[in-house]
C-alpha positions as CSV (number, residue, x, y, z in Angstrom):
1,E,2.8,6.5,9.2
2,A,6.0,4.8,8.2
3,G,6.1,5.7,4.5
4,S,5.2,3.9,1.3
5,E,7.2,1.5,-0.8
6,D,5.6,2.2,-4.1
7,I,2.7,4.1,-5.7
8,D,0.7,3.6,-9.0
9,I,-1.6,6.4,-10.2
10,L,-4.5,5.5,-12.5
11,P,-5.5,7.9,-15.3
12,N,-8.7,8.7,-13.3
13,G,-6.7,10.0,-10.3
14,L,-6.9,7.0,-8.0
15,A,-3.6,6.2,-6.4
16,F,-2.7,2.7,-5.0
17,I,0.1,2.7,-2.4
18,S,2.0,-0.2,-1.0
19,S,3.5,0.0,2.4
20,G,5.2,-2.2,4.9
21,L,8.2,-3.7,3.1
22,K,10.4,-5.7,5.3
23,Y,13.9,-6.4,3.9
24,P,17.1,-7.6,5.6
25,G,19.2,-4.5,6.5
26,L,16.2,-2.1,6.0
27,K,14.9,-0.4,9.1
28,S,11.3,-1.3,9.8
29,F,9.2,1.1,11.8
30,A,6.6,-1.6,12.6
31,P,8.4,-5.0,12.4
32,D,5.4,-6.9,13.7
33,K,2.8,-5.3,11.5
34,P,1.9,-6.8,8.2
35,G,2.1,-4.8,4.9
36,E,-0.8,-2.8,3.7
37,I,-2.3,-1.4,0.5
38,F,-3.8,2.1,0.6
39,L,-6.1,4.0,-1.9
40,M,-6.0,7.8,-2.3
41,D,-8.3,9.8,-4.6
42,L,-6.2,12.6,-5.9
43,N,-9.3,14.4,-7.2
44,E,-10.4,15.3,-3.7
45,D,-9.6,18.7,-2.3
46,H,-7.9,17.1,0.7
47,P,-6.9,13.6,-0.4
48,R,-6.1,11.1,2.3
49,A,-4.9,7.5,2.2
50,V,-7.4,4.9,3.2
51,E,-6.4,1.3,4.0
52,L,-8.0,-1.2,1.7
53,R,-9.4,-4.3,3.3
54,I,-7.9,-7.5,2.0
55,S,-10.1,-10.5,1.4
56,R,-10.5,-13.3,3.9
57,G,-8.4,-16.3,3.4
58,F,-5.3,-14.2,2.6
59,D,-2.3,-14.7,4.8
60,L,-1.9,-11.1,6.1
61,S,0.8,-12.1,8.7
62,S,3.3,-12.7,5.9
63,F,2.1,-9.8,3.6
64,N,5.2,-8.0,2.6
65,P,4.4,-5.8,-0.5
66,H,7.4,-4.8,-2.7
67,G,6.1,-2.6,-5.5
68,I,2.7,-2.3,-7.0
69,S,1.3,-2.0,-10.5
70,T,-2.2,-1.8,-12.0
71,Y,-3.8,-3.0,-15.3
72,V,-6.5,-1.0,-16.9
73,D,-8.7,-2.8,-19.4
């Protein structure tokens, strides 16, 4: 809805997208909403971003993702 901050695409076509960066001087379209991580399968005919659920016990209220990277083993 408000755009992404970063994206990392795996060799298999899965894309991880970080969204919700809040930074002084940067306009926030949802200042009270925590950041999110989305997954998009670029192999699909009509790919769509799906919000990933973050594990319990994680402080979502202060989640402010800036960048994203993956490691493939």
